[in-house]
C-alpha positions, 0 to 999 in steps of 0.5 A: 237651887239651880245649876248652870244647864241651860234649856230652851223650850219651843212652844208656850202650849200646855206642854211647853208651859207644864214642861218649863215649870217642871224643868226648872223646880227640877233645877234648870235655868229654862227660857221659853220661845213662844211666836205668839205674845200670849201663851196658850193662843193655838191649840191650847185656847179654846179645846173641850175642856175635858181632863178625861182619862175615860177618853184615852182610847186611841183611834187605830182601830179597823171599827174607826177605820170603816166610820171614818171611810164612810164619813169621809165625804159628808161635809157635816160628819165627824170627820172630814178629809180633803182628798188633795193628794199630800204625801205627809197626809197618806204617809201618815194614814199609812203609818196610822193603819200599821199601828192598828195590831197595837191598839190595846197596848196603846190605850192603856199606855194613854189611860196610865199617863191620864190617871198620872197627869190628874195629879200632876195638873192639880198639884201645880195649880195647887202650888200655884194657886190657879184657879181655872173653871174647875168642875169635879162633877165626872164625864158622862158617856152616853149611847142612843143604841144598845149596839153602840153601849155594847161596844162601849162596854168592851171599851170600859173593860180595856180601860179597866186594864190601865187602872181607870174606873169608870161604870155603867149607867141606866137611863134613869141614873143617867137623869139623875146624874145630869137632868138636862140632857134630853133625847133618846138614850139607852145608857151610858158609863160614867167616870167620877173621877174625870173633871173639866177646865178652862185650858187657857186660864190654866196654862196663862196662869201657870206661865205667869208662875214660872216666871215669877219663878225665874223662868224666862219667858219670850213672848212673840218670838219667831224660832226660825233655825235650830241647829247643834254644833259640838254638842249644844244647841243654837236657837236662831230667833227673830222678834215681832210686834203685835202687827207682825212686823219683825225686829232687823237681825236675827238673834242667836242663843246657845243652850245645853238643851232644847225641848220641843213642845212646839205642837204641829210645828213640831216636825219641822223643828224635828227636821232641823235637828235630824229627827223625823217626826211624822206629826199632822195637824188634825183640825178640831172645833169648839163653840163656847155658848155664853149663858147670859141669863139665870134660865140660860145657866139653869138649862145647860148641863153641869156634867161633862158629857161625851157623845161618842156617835157625834164624836162631841164632847162638852164642859162647863166653864163656870157660871156663864160658859158652856163649850162643845168641841169635837170633828177631826178634819184633815186639811193641812194648816188651815184654821179657816172656821167653816159653817158646815163644821159648826152647824152640827155643834150647833144642831146638837146642842138643839136637840139635847139642851132644848131649853138652851138659846145657843143664840150667843156662842164664840166659834174657835178652831185649832190644830191638834198635832197627832202622831199617827199611833196616837201616842205623844213623841216623849223622849230623846231625840238622835242628837245629844241635848235634844229632847221631844215633849209633843204630839199629844193629839186631842189629849194635850191637857189630859196628858201634859201633867204626866209627859212633862214630868217624864221629859223633865226627868230624863233632860236632867238626868242626862245633864247629870250624867253627863 
């Protein structure tokens, strides 16, 4: 039974849609605002596809900082930073460094959320009969050198503190797990419980399920201002058509509560509501290789992979698609696709899967909403009725099931207690 609590959710990516679904399931009257004409058109469009508790290690560590400085000025390196001065960027980096002492605690917390999120996402998919090219062949991390493997062993022990089971595998076992993988490999770690899927298919289908259940989905609706007034939330928006033309006038609606799930745009909305949310847009790239014939389909891996040295992940999306994703680029809000970032991915494919053709592929770039401590912001704002479920970085797909459940409980409990 629905109550009279009106909740606005800003953003229809994976976090916004799962939040709307969970809120409605718990009795709220939910309206979702999304600037794009469809759900999941930004960071939730073409990510790496992994639901990977095994990739829950936060980046705040001294070795990561050293690698980052080494990579900083190499166009094809996994990390690239535009050196142009920016207070936002450098304040973020300062806070990132400040979070290094919390590396272990934050990694363990991320693992716990990731493990819970798996079940939540699967339960929603089952309840709504969602097909999203799910592959349950696990995730294999592989390493070329003994030194890399030994570092990963320490990470495995840390992930274990959060409840994750992943096991060491020999080069011979790796050949059995993924026969198509070629190249010099010292060893790896295999997480059978991790899986992959198409985030865009999942989010779009769950958004449709939300609408059928009674959630109002305001697509092509740009939120221009948020304001609190006497404990209520005022949302000022305008409608855009697919050509970018706006309808005349600004529309105002009043809600009891608002949940910000707007990815890299969350920072500006937080500022309107009296909160500081130091999210930085970290660009990531992906290529989706179209496997057009049987020979290519056989030559491409079925097991999801993670190359820690190259910082690339892969997923098999059904029979005919293979995705490679990765890199981190600090370059403001630019979503330009740069060939120097795509070329290393193609070369990586040629190196490790020489029999797979990359003649037909699609490039994509998206902006990950990164918090300096690598943990999403999940909880209340300073003002009554204001909440956040955002800043998931490269783990939005992996963590959204858990954080949407957490924030929906917080939201409905606040209203019940009022």
